[in-house]
DRENVEXMI-445813 format. One record per atom (N, C-alpha, C): x, z, y. Coordinates in Angstrom, 1 decimal, padded with zeros to 4 digits, always signed. Each point is the difference from the previous one (the first is absolute). Example, Ala and Ser with C-alpha at 12.3 -4.5 7.8 and 13.67 -1.06 7.14 Angstrom:
[loro [+013.2; +007.8; -005.7]] [loro [-000.9; +000.0; +001.2]] [loro [+000.9; +000.0; +001.2]] [loro [-000.4; -000.7; +001.1]] [loro [+000.9; +000.0; +001.1]] [loro [-000.8; +000.8; +001.1]] 
//
This chain:
[loro [-013.5; -012.2; -020.9]] [loro [+000.8; +001.1; -000.4]] [loro [-000.9; +001.0; -000.5]] [loro [+000.5; +000.3; -001.3]] [loro [-000.9; +001.0; -000.7]] [loro [+000.3; +001.5; +000.6]] [loro [-000.8; +001.1; -000.4]] [loro [+000.1; +001.3; +000.7]] [loro [+001.0; +000.6; -000.3]] [loro [+000.5; -000.1; -001.1]] [loro [+001.4; +000.6; -000.4]] [loro [+001.3; -000.5; +000.8]] [loro [-000.1; -001.4; +000.1]] [loro [+000.9; -000.5; +001.1]] [loro [+000.1; +000.7; +001.4]] [loro [-001.4; +000.0; +000.5]] [loro [-000.2; +000.6; +001.3]] [loro [+000.4; +001.2; +000.0]] [loro [-000.1; +001.0; -000.9]] [loro [+000.4; +001.3; -000.1]] [loro [+001.3; +000.2; +000.2]] [loro [+000.9; -000.9; -000.8]] [loro [+001.6; +000.1; +000.0]] [loro [+000.5; -000.6; +001.3]] [loro [-000.9; -001.0; +000.7]] [loro [+000.6; -000.5; +001.3]] [loro [-000.1; +001.1; +000.9]] [loro [-001.3; +000.5; +000.1]] [loro [-000.2; +001.2; +000.9]] [loro [+000.9; +001.3; -000.2]] [loro [+000.4; +000.2; -001.2]] [loro [+001.2; +001.0; -000.4]] [loro [+001.2; -000.4; +000.9]] [loro [+000.4; -001.1; -000.5]] [loro [+001.2; -000.5; +000.7]] [loro [+000.0; +000.2; +001.5]] [loro [-001.0; -000.5; +000.7]] [loro [-000.2; +000.1; +001.4]] [loro [+000.2; +001.4; +000.4]] [loro [-000.9; +000.9; -000.7]] [loro [+000.0; +001.4; +000.5]] [loro [+001.3; +000.6; -000.4]] [loro [+000.9; -000.2; -001.0]] [loro [+001.1; +000.6; -000.1]] [loro [+001.0; -000.6; +001.0]] [loro [+000.0; -001.3; +000.5]] [loro [+000.7; -000.7; +001.0]] [loro [+000.1; +000.8; +001.1]] [loro [-001.6; +000.3; +000.5]] [loro [-000.1; +000.7; +001.4]] [loro [+000.7; +001.3; -000.2]] [loro [-000.1; +000.9; -001.1]] [loro [+000.7; +001.2; -000.2]] [loro [+001.4; -000.2; +000.1]] [loro [+000.6; -000.9; -000.4]] [loro [+001.6; -000.2; +000.1]] [loro [+000.3; -000.5; +001.3]] [loro [-000.9; -000.6; +000.8]] [loro [+000.1; -000.3; +001.5]] [loro [+000.2; +001.3; +000.9]] [loro [-001.1; +000.9; -000.4]] [loro [+000.1; +001.1; +000.8]] [loro [+001.4; +000.9; -000.3]] [loro [+000.6; +000.0; -001.3]] [loro [+001.5; +000.5; +000.0]] [loro [+000.9; -000.7; +000.8]] [loro [-000.1; -001.4; +000.1]] [loro [+000.9; -000.9; +000.7]] [loro [-000.1; +000.6; +001.7]] [loro [-001.4; +000.0; +000.3]] [loro [+000.0; +000.6; +001.4]] [loro [+000.7; +001.3; +000.3]] [loro [-000.1; +001.1; -001.0]] [loro [+000.6; +001.2; +000.4]] [loro [+001.4; -000.3; +000.1]] [loro [+000.6; -000.9; -000.7]] [loro [+001.4; -000.2; +000.2]] [loro [+000.5; -000.6; +001.4]] [loro [-001.0; -000.8; +000.4]] [loro [+000.2; -000.5; +001.5]] [loro [+000.0; +001.1; +000.9]] [loro [-001.0; +001.0; -000.2]] [loro [+000.0; +001.2; +000.9]] [loro [+000.9; +000.8; -000.2]] [loro [+000.7; +000.3; -001.0]] [loro [+001.0; +000.6; +000.0]] [loro [+001.2; -000.3; +000.3]] [loro [+000.3; -001.5; +000.0]] [loro [+001.0; -000.5; +000.8]] [loro [-000.2; +000.0; +001.5]] [loro [-001.0; -000.1; +000.5]] [loro [-000.5; +000.0; +001.4]] [loro [+000.5; +001.6; +000.7]] [loro [-000.5; +001.0; -000.8]] [loro [+000.4; +001.3; +000.2]] [loro [+001.3; +000.1; +000.1]] [loro [+000.8; -000.4; -001.0]] [loro [+001.4; +000.3; +000.0]] [loro [+000.6; -000.9; +001.2]] [loro [-000.2; -001.1; +000.3]] [loro [+000.5; -000.7; +001.3]] [loro [-000.4; +000.8; +001.3]] [loro [-001.1; +000.5; +000.0]] [loro [-000.4; +000.8; +001.2]] [loro [+001.0; +001.3; +000.2]] [loro [+000.3; +000.5; -001.2]] [loro [+000.8; +001.1; -000.1]] [loro [+001.4; -000.2; +000.5]] [loro [+000.4; -001.1; -000.7]] [loro [+001.5; -000.4; +000.1]] [loro [+000.2; -000.7; +001.6]] [loro [-001.0; -000.3; +000.7]] [loro [+000.4; -000.5; +001.4]] [loro [-000.5; +000.9; +000.9]] [loro [-000.3; +001.2; -000.1]] [loro [-000.3; +001.0; +001.0]] [loro [+001.2; +000.4; +000.7]] [loro [-000.3; +000.3; +001.2]] [loro [+001.4; +000.4; +000.8]] [loro [-000.2; +001.4; +000.3]] [loro [+001.1; +001.1; +000.0]] [loro [-000.2; +001.3; +000.6]] [loro [-000.2; +000.0; +001.3]] [loro [-000.8; +001.1; +000.6]] [loro [-000.5; +000.3; +001.4]] [loro [+001.0; +000.9; +000.4]] [loro [+000.7; +000.8; -000.7]] [loro [+000.9; +001.0; +000.4]] [loro [+001.0; +000.3; -001.1]] [loro [+001.4; -000.4; +000.3]] [loro [+000.9; +000.4; -001.0]] [loro [+001.5; +000.0; +000.5]] [loro [+000.9; +000.9; -000.5]] [loro [+001.5; +000.0; +000.5]] [loro [+000.6; -001.3; -000.6]] [loro [+001.2; -000.1; +000.5]] [loro [+000.8; -001.2; -000.4]] [loro [+000.2; -000.1; -001.5]] [loro [+000.2; +001.4; -000.7]] [loro [+000.3; -000.3; -001.3]] [loro [-001.3; -000.2; -000.8]] [loro [-001.2; +000.4; +000.5]] [loro [-001.3; -000.4; -000.5]] [loro [-000.3; -001.5; +000.0]] [loro [+000.4; -000.5; +001.1]] [loro [+000.0; -001.4; +000.6]] [loro [+000.6; -000.8; -001.2]] [loro [+001.4; +000.3; -000.1]] [loro [+000.9; -000.8; -000.7]] [loro [-000.4; -000.1; -001.5]] [loro [-000.7; +001.1; -000.6]] [loro [-000.6; -000.1; -001.2]] [loro [-001.3; -000.3; -000.1]] [loro [-000.7; -000.3; +001.0]] [loro [-001.5; -000.1; -000.1]] [loro [-000.2; -001.2; -001.0]] [loro [+000.5; -001.2; +000.1]] [loro [-000.5; -001.2; -001.1]] [loro [+000.0; +000.5; -001.5]] [loro [+001.1; +000.8; -000.2]] [loro [+000.2; +000.6; -001.6]] [loro [-001.1; +001.1; -000.3]] [loro [-000.2; +000.7; +000.9]] [loro [-001.0; +001.0; +000.1]] [loro [-001.5; -000.5; -000.1]] [loro [-000.3; -001.0; +000.7]] [loro [-001.2; -000.7; -000.1]] [loro [-000.2; -000.6; -001.2]] [loro [+001.1; -000.9; -000.5]] [loro [+000.0; -000.7; -001.3]] [loro [-000.5; +001.1; -001.1]] [loro [+000.6; +001.1; -000.2]] [loro [+000.0; +001.1; -000.8]] [loro [-001.6; +000.5; -000.1]] [loro [-000.3; +000.3; +001.5]] [loro [-001.5; +000.4; +000.1]] [loro [-001.1; -001.2; -000.6]] [loro [+000.3; -001.2; +000.4]] [loro [-000.9; -000.9; -000.5]] [loro [+000.1; -000.3; -001.3]] [loro [+000.9; +000.2; -000.8]] [loro [+000.3; -000.1; -001.4]] [loro [-000.7; +001.3; -000.6]] [loro [+000.3; +001.0; +000.3]] [loro [-000.9; +001.2; -000.4]] [loro [-001.4; -000.1; +000.1]] [loro [-000.3; -000.5; +001.0]] [loro [-001.6; -000.3; +000.2]] [loro [-000.5; -001.1; -000.9]] [loro [+000.8; -000.9; -000.2]] [loro [-000.4; -001.2; -000.8]] [loro [+000.0; +000.4; -001.4]] [loro [+001.0; +000.6; -000.5]] [loro [+000.2; +000.1; -001.5]] [loro [-001.2; +000.5; -000.6]] [loro [-000.9; +001.2; +000.4]] [loro [-001.2; +000.5; -000.7]] [loro [-001.1; -001.1; +000.0]] [loro [+000.0; -000.9; +001.1]] [loro [-001.0; -000.9; +000.2]] [loro [+000.3; -001.1; -001.0]] [loro [+001.2; -000.4; -000.3]] [loro [+000.6; -001.0; -001.0]] [loro [-000.5; +000.3; -001.1]] [loro [+000.6; +001.3; -000.4]] [loro [-000.6; +000.5; -001.5]] [loro [-001.5; -000.1; -000.2]] [loro [-000.6; +000.4; +000.9]] [loro [-001.4; +000.0; -000.5]] [loro [-000.6; -001.7; +000.0]] [loro [+000.6; -000.8; +000.9]] [loro [-000.4; -001.3; -000.1]] [loro [+000.5; -000.3; -001.3]] [loro [+001.1; +000.1; -000.6]] [loro [+000.7; -000.2; -001.4]] [loro [-001.0; +000.2; -001.1]] [loro [-000.4; +001.3; +000.3]] [loro [-000.8; +000.7; -001.2]] [loro [-001.6; -000.9; +000.2]] [loro [-000.5; -000.2; +001.0]] [loro [-001.1; -000.8; +000.3]] [loro [+000.0; -001.5; -000.9]] [loro [+001.2; -000.5; +000.5]] [loro [+000.3; -001.3; -000.8]] [loro [+000.0; +000.1; -001.7]] [loro [+000.5; +001.4; -000.4]] [loro [+000.3; +000.2; -001.4]] [loro [-001.5; +000.3; -000.5]] [loro [-000.8; +000.7; +000.6]] [loro [-001.3; +000.2; -000.6]] [loro [-000.8; -001.2; +000.0]] [loro [+000.1; -000.9; +001.0]] [loro [-000.8; -001.3; +000.2]] [loro [+000.4; -000.7; -001.4]] [loro [+001.2; -000.3; +000.0]] [loro [+000.5; -000.6; -001.1]] [loro [-000.5; +000.4; -001.4]] [loro [+000.2; +001.4; -000.4]] [loro [-000.6; +000.5; -001.1]] [loro [-001.4; +000.1; -000.2]] [loro [-000.9; +000.0; +001.1]] [loro [-001.4; +000.1; -000.1]] [loro [-000.3; -001.6; -000.3]] [loro [+000.6; -001.0; +000.6]] [loro [-000.3; -001.3; +000.0]] [loro [+000.2; -000.7; -001.5]] [loro [+001.0; +000.9; -000.8]] [loro [+000.3; -000.4; -001.3]] [loro [-001.1; +000.6; -000.8]] [loro [-000.3; +001.1; +000.3]] [loro [-001.1; +000.9; -000.8]] [loro [-001.3; -000.7; +000.0]] [loro [-000.4; -000.7; +001.3]] [loro [-001.2; -000.7; +000.3]] [loro [-000.1; -001.3; -001.0]] [loro [+001.3; -000.9; +000.2]] [loro [+000.1; -001.0; -000.8]] [loro [-000.2; +000.1; -001.6]] [loro [+000.5; +001.1; -000.4]] [loro [+000.1; +000.7; -001.3]] [loro [-001.3; +000.4; -000.5]] [loro [-000.9; +000.3; +000.9]] [loro [-001.5; +000.6; -000.1]] [loro [+000.1; +001.3; -000.6]] [loro [+001.0; +000.6; +000.6]] [loro [+000.1; +001.6; -000.5]] [loro [-001.3; +000.6; +000.7]] [loro [-000.6; +001.2; -000.9]] [loro [-001.1; +000.6; +000.5]] [loro [+000.1; +000.5; +001.5]] [loro [-001.2; +000.0; +000.8]] [loro [+000.1; +000.5; +001.3]] [loro [+000.4; +001.2; +000.1]] [loro [-000.5; +001.1; -000.8]] [loro [+000.3; +001.5; +000.2]] [loro [+001.5; +000.1; -000.3]] [loro [+000.7; -000.7; -000.6]] [loro [+001.6; +000.1; -000.2]] [loro [+000.5; -000.4; +001.3]] [loro [-000.4; -001.1; +000.6]] [loro [+000.6; -000.6; +001.0]] [loro [-000.3; +000.9; +001.1]] [loro [-001.2; +000.5; +000.1]] [loro [-000.2; +000.8; +001.1]] [loro [+001.0; +001.4; +000.0]] [loro [+000.2; +000.6; -001.3]] [loro [+000.8; +001.0; -000.2]] [loro [+001.4; -000.2; +000.3]] [loro [+000.5; -001.3; +000.0]] [loro [+001.3; -000.4; +000.3]] [loro [+000.1; -000.2; +001.4]] [loro [-001.1; -000.3; +000.9]] [loro [+000.3; -000.1; +001.3]] [loro [+000.2; +001.5; +000.6]] [loro [-000.8; +000.8; -000.6]] [loro [+000.0; +001.4; +000.7]] [loro [+001.3; +000.7; -000.3]] [loro [+000.7; -000.2; -001.4]] [loro [+001.1; +000.6; -000.1]] [loro [+001.2; -000.6; +001.0]] [loro [-000.1; -001.4; +000.3]] [loro [+001.0; -000.5; +000.8]] [loro [-000.3; +000.3; +001.3]] [loro [-001.2; +000.4; +000.4]] [loro [-000.4; +000.3; +001.4]] [loro [+000.9; +001.3; +000.4]] [loro [+000.1; +000.9; -000.8]] [loro [+000.6; +001.3; +000.4]] [loro [+001.2; -000.3; +000.3]] [loro [+001.1; -001.1; -000.5]] [loro [+001.2; -000.4; +000.3]] [loro [-000.2; -000.3; +001.6]] [loro [-000.8; -000.5; +000.5]] [loro [-000.3; -000.3; +001.3]] [loro [-000.4; +000.7; +001.1]] [loro [-001.1; +000.6; -000.4]] [loro [-000.7; +001.2; +000.6]] [loro [-000.3; +001.2; -000.8]] [loro [+000.9; +001.1; -000.1]] [loro [+000.0; +001.0; -001.1]] [loro [-001.5; +000.6; +000.5]] [loro [-000.5; +000.6; -001.1]] [loro [-001.3; +000.5; +000.0]] [loro [+000.1; +001.5; -001.0]] [loro [-001.1; +000.6; +000.2]] [loro [-000.2; +001.1; -001.2]] [loro [-001.0; -000.5; -000.9]] [loro [-001.0; -000.9; +000.5]] [loro [-001.0; -000.3; -000.9]] [loro [-000.5; -001.6; +000.7]] [loro [+000.0; -000.9; -000.9]] [loro [-001.0; -001.2; +000.4]] [loro [-000.8; -000.7; -000.9]] [loro [-001.3; -000.5; +000.6]] [loro [-001.1; -000.6; -000.7]] [loro [-000.5; -001.1; +000.4]] [loro [-000.6; -000.8; -000.9]] [loro [-000.8; -001.2; +000.6]] [loro [-001.3; +000.3; -000.5]] [loro [-001.0; +000.0; +000.9]] [loro [-001.3; +000.3; -000.2]] [loro [-000.9; -001.3; +000.5]] [loro [-000.9; -000.4; -000.8]] [loro [-000.7; -001.2; +000.0]] [loro [-001.4; +000.4; +000.7]] [loro [-000.7; -000.8; +000.7]] [loro [-001.4; +000.3; +000.8]] [loro [-000.8; -000.6; -000.9]] [loro [-001.2; +000.7; -000.5]] [loro [-001.1; -000.8; -000.7]] [loro [-001.3; +000.9; +000.6]] [loro [-001.0; -000.7; +000.5]] [loro [-001.2; +000.5; +000.5]] [loro [+000.6; +001.3; +001.0]] [loro [+000.7; -000.2; +000.9]] [loro [+000.4; +001.2; +000.9]] [loro [+000.7; +001.0; -000.7]] [loro [+000.3; -000.1; -001.1]] [loro [+000.7; +001.2; -000.6]] [loro [+001.5; -000.6; -000.4]] [loro [+001.0; +001.1; +000.2]] [loro [+001.6; -000.4; -000.3]] [loro [+000.0; +000.6; -001.4]] [loro [+000.6; -000.8; -000.8]] [loro [+000.4; +000.5; -001.5]] [loro [+001.4; -000.3; -000.2]] [loro [+000.7; +001.1; -000.2]] [loro [+001.5; -000.3; -000.1]] [loro [+000.3; -000.8; -001.6]] [loro [+000.9; -000.9; +000.1]] [loro [+000.2; -000.9; -001.1]] [loro [+001.4; +000.2; -000.5]] [loro [+001.0; +000.5; +000.9]] [loro [+001.3; +000.0; -000.4]] [loro [+000.5; +001.0; +001.0]] [loro [+001.1; +000.8; -000.6]] [loro [+000.6; +001.0; +000.7]] [loro [+001.4; +000.4; -000.3]] [loro [+001.0; +000.6; +000.8]] [loro [+001.2; +000.5; -000.5]] [loro [+000.2; +001.5; +001.1]] [loro [+000.6; +000.9; -001.1]] [loro [+000.2; +001.3; +000.8]] [loro [-001.3; +000.9; -000.4]] [loro [-000.2; +000.7; +001.0]] [loro [-001.3; +001.0; -000.2]] [loro [+000.2; +000.9; -001.2]] [loro [+001.5; +000.4; -000.2]] [loro [+000.1; +000.8; -001.0]] [loro [-000.6; +001.3; -000.1]] [loro [-000.7; +000.4; -001.2]] [loro [-001.0; +001.1; -000.1]] [loro [-001.2; -000.2; +000.4]] [loro [-000.2; -001.0; +000.7]] [loro [-001.6; -000.5; +000.3]] [loro [-000.4; -001.4; -000.5]] [loro [+000.7; -000.3; -001.1]] [loro [-000.1; -001.2; -000.6]] [loro [-001.7; -000.4; -000.6]] [loro [-000.7; +001.2; -000.2]] [loro [-001.3; -000.3; -000.6]] [loro [-000.8; -000.2; +001.4]] [loro [+000.3; +000.8; +001.0]] [loro [-000.6; -000.1; +001.1]] [loro [+000.0; -001.5; +000.6]] [loro [+001.2; -000.4; +000.1]] [loro [+000.2; -001.5; +000.6]] [loro [-000.5; -001.0; -000.7]] [loro [+000.0; +000.1; -001.4]] [loro [-000.5; -001.2; -000.8]] [loro [-001.3; +000.0; -000.1]] [loro [-000.8; +001.0; +000.3]] [loro [-001.6; -000.1; +000.0]] [loro [-000.7; +000.1; +001.5]] [loro [+000.9; -000.3; +001.1]] [loro [-000.3; +000.1; +001.2]] [loro [-000.9; -000.9; +000.6]] [loro [-001.2; +000.2; +000.5]] [loro [-000.8; -000.8; +000.4]] [loro [-000.7; +000.5; +001.3]] [loro [+000.1; -000.8; +001.2]] [loro [-000.5; +000.4; +001.3]] [loro [-000.9; -000.8; +000.7]] [loro [-001.0; +000.6; +000.3]] [loro [-001.1; -000.9; +000.9]] [loro [+000.7; +000.1; +001.4]] [loro [+000.1; -001.5; +000.5]] [loro [+000.6; -000.2; +001.2]] [loro [-000.8; +000.7; +001.1]] [loro [-001.4; +000.2; -000.3]] [loro [-000.6; +000.9; +001.1]] [loro [+000.4; +001.3; +000.1]] [loro [+000.7; +000.5; -001.0]] [loro [+000.5; +001.5; +000.1]] [loro [+001.3; +000.1; +000.6]] [loro [+000.8; -001.1; -000.1]] [loro [+001.5; +000.0; +000.3]] [loro [+000.0; -001.1; +001.4]] [loro [+000.0; +000.5; +001.2]] [loro [+000.2; -000.7; +001.2]] [loro [+001.2; -000.8; +000.2]] [loro [+001.1; +000.5; -000.7]] [loro [+001.2; -000.9; +000.2]] [loro [+000.1; -001.0; -001.0]] [loro [-000.4; +000.2; -000.9]] [loro [+000.0; -001.3; -001.0]] [loro [-001.2; -001.0; +000.3]] [loro [-001.2; +000.5; +000.6]] [loro [-000.8; -001.0; +000.5]] [loro [+000.4; -000.7; +001.1]] [loro [+000.7; +000.6; +001.1]] [loro [+000.7; -000.6; +001.0]] [loro [+000.8; -001.2; -000.4]] [loro [+001.0; +000.2; -000.9]] [loro [+001.0; -000.9; -000.6]] [loro [-000.8; -001.1; -000.5]] [loro [-001.0; +000.2; -000.7]] [loro [-000.8; -001.1; -000.8]] [loro [-000.8; -000.9; +000.9]] [loro [-000.7; +000.8; +000.9]] [loro [-000.9; -000.6; +000.9]] [loro [+000.7; -000.9; +001.1]] [loro [+001.2; +000.6; +000.3]] [loro [+000.7; -000.6; +001.4]] [loro [+001.2; -000.7; -000.7]] [loro [+000.2; +000.0; -001.1]] [loro [+001.2; -000.8; -000.8]] [loro [+001.1; +000.1; +000.5]] [loro [+000.5; +001.2; +000.4]] [loro [+001.2; +000.4; +000.7]] [loro [+000.7; +001.1; -000.5]] [loro [+001.4; +000.1; +000.0]] [loro [+000.7; +001.1; -000.7]] [loro [-000.2; +001.5; +001.0]] [loro [+000.1; +001.0; -000.9]] [loro [+000.1; +001.2; +000.8]] [loro [+001.0; +000.9; -000.6]] [loro [+000.5; +000.9; +001.1]] [loro [+001.0; +001.1; -000.3]] [loro [-000.5; +001.3; +000.4]] [loro [+000.1; +001.0; -000.8]] [loro [-000.5; +001.3; +000.4]] [loro [+001.4; +000.8; -000.3]] [loro [+000.6; +000.3; +001.3]] [loro [+001.1; +000.9; +000.1]] [loro [-000.1; +001.2; -000.8]] [loro [-001.0; +000.9; +000.4]] [loro [-000.4; +001.1; -000.4]] [loro [-001.3; +000.2; -000.3]] [loro [-000.3; +000.0; -001.4]] [loro [-001.4; +000.1; -000.3]] [loro [-000.7; +001.4; +000.4]] [loro [+000.8; +001.0; +000.0]] [loro [-000.5; +001.2; +000.4]] [loro [-000.5; +000.2; +001.5]] [loro [+000.4; -000.9; +000.8]] [loro [-000.2; +000.1; +001.3]] [loro [-000.8; -001.4; +000.5]] [loro [-000.6; -000.8; -001.0]] [loro [-000.9; -000.9; +000.3]] [loro [-001.4; +000.4; -000.7]] [loro [-001.0; +000.2; +000.9]] [loro [-001.1; +000.4; -000.4]] [loro [-001.0; -001.0; -000.9]] [loro [+000.5; -001.2; +000.2]] [loro [-000.5; -001.4; -001.0]] [loro [+000.3; +000.4; -001.5]] [loro [+001.1; +000.6; -000.3]] [loro [+000.7; +000.2; -001.3]] [loro [-000.9; +001.1; -000.8]] [loro [-000.5; -000.6; -001.2]] [loro [-000.9; +000.9; -000.9]] [loro [+001.1; +000.8; -000.9]] [loro [-000.1; +001.3; +000.0]] [loro [+000.9; +000.6; -000.5]] [loro [-000.9; +000.7; -001.5]] [loro [+000.8; -000.4; -001.1]] [loro [-000.6; +000.4; -001.4]] [loro [+001.0; +001.1; -000.5]] [loro [-000.4; +000.7; -001.0]] [loro [+000.8; +000.9; -000.8]] [loro [+001.5; -000.6; -000.4]] [loro [-000.3; -001.1; -000.7]] [loro [+000.9; -000.7; -000.7]] [loro [+001.0; -000.9; +001.1]] [loro [-000.6; +000.0; +001.2]] [loro [+000.9; -000.8; +000.9]] [loro [+000.7; +001.0; +001.2]] [loro [-000.1; +001.1; -000.1]] [loro [+000.5; +000.6; +001.2]] [loro [+001.6; +000.0; +000.2]] [loro [+000.6; -000.4; -001.0]] [loro [+001.3; -000.3; +000.1]] [loro [+000.4; -001.3; +000.9]] [loro [-001.0; -000.8; +000.2]] [loro [+000.3; -001.3; +000.6]] [loro [+000.0; +000.2; +001.7]] [loro [+001.3; -000.3; +000.5]] [loro [+000.1; +000.7; +001.4]] [loro [+000.0; -001.4; +000.8]] [loro [+000.4; -001.3; -000.6]] [loro [+000.0; -001.3; +000.6]] [loro [-000.6; -001.0; -000.8]] [loro [-000.6; -001.2; +000.7]] [loro [-000.6; -001.1; -000.9]] [loro [+000.1; -001.2; +000.7]] [loro [+000.3; -001.1; -000.8]] [loro [-000.1; -001.3; +000.5]] [loro [-000.7; -000.9; -000.7]] [loro [-001.2; -000.7; +000.6]] [loro [-001.0; -000.9; -000.6]] [loro [+000.2; -001.3; +000.5]] [loro [-000.1; -000.9; -001.0]] [loro [+000.2; -001.5; +000.3]] [loro [-001.0; -000.7; -000.8]] [loro [-001.0; -000.7; +000.9]] [loro [-001.0; -000.7; -000.7]] [loro [+000.6; -001.1; -000.9]] [loro [-000.5; -000.3; -001.2]] [loro [+000.0; -000.9; -000.8]] [loro [-000.8; -001.0; +000.3]] [loro [+000.3; -001.2; +000.3]] [loro [-001.1; -001.2; +000.7]] [loro [+000.4; -001.3; -000.3]] [loro [-001.0; -000.8; -000.5]] [loro [+000.2; -001.5; -000.1]] [loro [-001.0; -000.7; +001.0]] [loro [+000.6; -000.9; +000.7]] [loro [-001.1; -000.7; +000.8]] [loro [-001.1; +000.8; +000.8]] [loro [+000.8; +001.0; +000.5]] [loro [-000.8; +001.0; +000.8]] [loro [-001.0; +000.9; -000.5]] [loro [+000.1; -000.1; -001.4]] [loro [-000.9; +000.8; -000.8]] [loro [+000.9; +001.3; -000.6]] [loro [-000.3; +001.4; +000.2]] [loro [+000.7; +001.0; -000.5]] [loro [-000.6; +000.2; -001.3]] [loro [+001.1; +000.0; -001.2]] [loro [-000.5; +000.4; -001.1]] [loro [+000.4; +001.3; -000.5]] [loro [+000.9; +000.8; +000.8]] [loro [+000.5; +001.1; -000.5]] [loro [+001.0; +000.6; +001.1]] [loro [+000.6; +001.1; -000.5]] [loro [+000.9; +000.7; +001.1]] [loro [+001.4; +000.2; -000.8]] [loro [+001.1; -000.1; +000.5]] [loro [+001.3; +000.6; -000.3]] [loro [+000.2; +001.2; +000.7]] [loro [+000.2; +001.1; -000.8]] [loro [+000.2; +001.3; +000.8]] [loro [+001.1; +000.6; -000.5]] [loro [+000.9; +000.5; +001.0]] [loro [+001.1; +001.0; -000.4]] [loro [-000.2; +001.3; +000.6]] [loro [+000.3; +001.1; -000.8]] [loro [+000.0; +001.4; +000.4]] [loro [+001.3; +000.5; -000.1]] [loro [+000.1; +001.1; +001.1]] [loro [+001.4; +000.6; -000.1]] [loro [-000.3; +001.5; +000.3]] [loro [+000.9; +000.7; -000.5]] [loro [-000.2; +001.7; +000.1]] [loro [+000.8; +000.5; +001.3]] [loro [+000.4; -000.9; +000.8]] [loro [+000.8; +000.2; +001.3]] [loro [-000.7; -000.6; +001.2]] [loro [-000.4; +000.6; +001.1]] [loro [-000.5; -000.5; +001.1]] [loro [+001.0; -001.1; +000.4]] [loro [-000.9; -000.8; +000.9]] [loro [+000.9; -001.3; +000.5]] [loro [+001.0; -000.8; -000.7]] [loro [-000.5; -000.1; -001.4]] [loro [+001.1; -000.6; -000.9]] [loro [-000.3; -001.4; +000.2]] [loro [-001.0; -000.7; +000.5]] [loro [-000.2; -001.4; +000.2]] [loro [+000.0; -000.2; +001.4]] [loro [+000.4; -001.3; +000.4]] [loro [-000.1; -000.7; +001.3]] [loro [-000.4; -001.1; -000.1]] [loro [-000.5; -000.7; +001.4]] [loro [-000.4; -001.2; +000.0]] [loro [+000.9; -001.3; -000.3]] [loro [+001.3; +000.5; -000.1]] [loro [+000.9; -001.3; -000.3]] [loro [+000.0; +000.1; -001.5]] [loro [-000.6; +000.9; -000.7]] [loro [-000.1; -000.1; -001.7]] [loro [-001.2; -001.3; -000.2]] [loro [-000.8; -000.3; +000.9]] [loro [-001.3; -000.8; -000.2]] [loro [+000.8; -001.4; -000.1]] [loro [+001.1; -000.2; +000.6]] [loro [+000.8; -001.3; -000.2]] [loro [+000.4; -000.5; -001.5]] [loro [+000.2; +001.2; -000.8]] [loro [+000.5; -000.4; -001.2]] [loro [-001.4; +000.4; -001.0]] [loro [-000.9; +000.9; +000.3]] [loro [-001.2; +000.2; -000.6]] [loro [-000.9; -001.3; -000.1]] [loro [-000.3; -000.5; +001.1]] [loro [-000.8; -001.0; +000.0]] [loro [+000.2; -001.3; -000.8]] [loro [+001.2; -000.3; -000.1]] [loro [+000.2; -001.2; -001.1]] [loro [-000.4; +000.3; -001.5]] [loro [+000.2; +001.4; -000.3]] [loro [-000.2; +000.5; -001.1]] [loro [-001.5; +000.0; -000.4]] [loro [-000.7; +000.6; +001.1]] [loro [-001.5; -000.1; -000.3]] [loro [-000.6; -001.4; +000.0]] [loro [+000.7; -000.9; +000.7]] [loro [-000.5; -001.5; -000.1]] [loro [+000.4; -000.5; -001.7]] [loro [+001.2; +000.4; -000.2]] [loro [+000.4; -000.2; -001.6]] [loro [-001.1; +000.7; -001.1]] [loro [-000.3; +001.1; +000.2]] [loro [-001.1; +000.6; -000.6]] [loro [-001.3; -000.7; -000.1]] [loro [-000.6; -000.5; +001.3]] [loro [-000.9; -000.8; +000.0]] [loro [-000.1; -001.3; -000.7]] [loro [+001.3; -000.6; -000.2]] [loro [+000.1; -001.2; -000.8]] [loro [-000.1; +000.4; -001.4]] [loro [+000.5; +001.2; -000.4]] [loro [-000.2; +000.3; -001.5]] [loro [-001.2; +000.3; -000.2]] [loro [-000.8; +000.6; +000.8]] [loro [-001.3; +000.2; -000.4]] [loro [-000.9; -001.1; +000.0]] [loro [+000.3; -001.0; +001.1]] [loro [-000.7; -001.2; -000.1]] [loro [+000.2; -000.8; -001.5]] [loro [+001.4; +000.1; -000.4]] [loro [+000.2; -001.0; -001.1]] [loro [-000.4; +001.0; -001.4]] [loro [-000.5; +001.3; +000.0]] [loro [-000.4; +000.6; -000.9]] [loro [-001.5; -000.1; -000.3]] [loro [-000.8; -000.6; +000.8]] [loro [-001.4; +000.0; +000.0]] [loro [-000.3; -001.4; -000.7]] 
//
């Protein structure tokens, strides 16, 4: 098998793995719905007991609908990026598409993809940061000077900073004083971290750990795009 065929086979396998992650989310969502719909009230009057099944059904559906919407969006992103990769669309264009779609799943004020080279982070793609476009487009950060990014890269695990102004590890610059919350997800392939997917918000506690359920598959998809662009 030549190198080109091996690359295509690897691409299919990686995309299939991402698709499987989306399927797993659906299973989790269904389990949560089942748990909600089968709970029993501890204290309720006769009227509440009579209407409890329908109330729990409504609560379960209200809980499930946002998850289902996000799962559907993930599937749509996967299909679009899959087609773009097969069509050999430029990597930067694909990464921009991912960040734009990402906003529909986990809203942000700004998002960026930064790659690691010689222990320096270089932003290669971004969305948002209105008024700071020049700053973000030329941003380079030494990992030694940014402990949170260093931790995410070295340990290969995601991080959430609920309030940047209350975390002493957060480095505040003049152009980033507006950032009040941050979510960072390593972009890795075969345990090697090649970059970070970072979401910034102007509101504290904007992100939560549940967001990682949707952000990690997208970070994995970004890793696949980067692998194919080399």
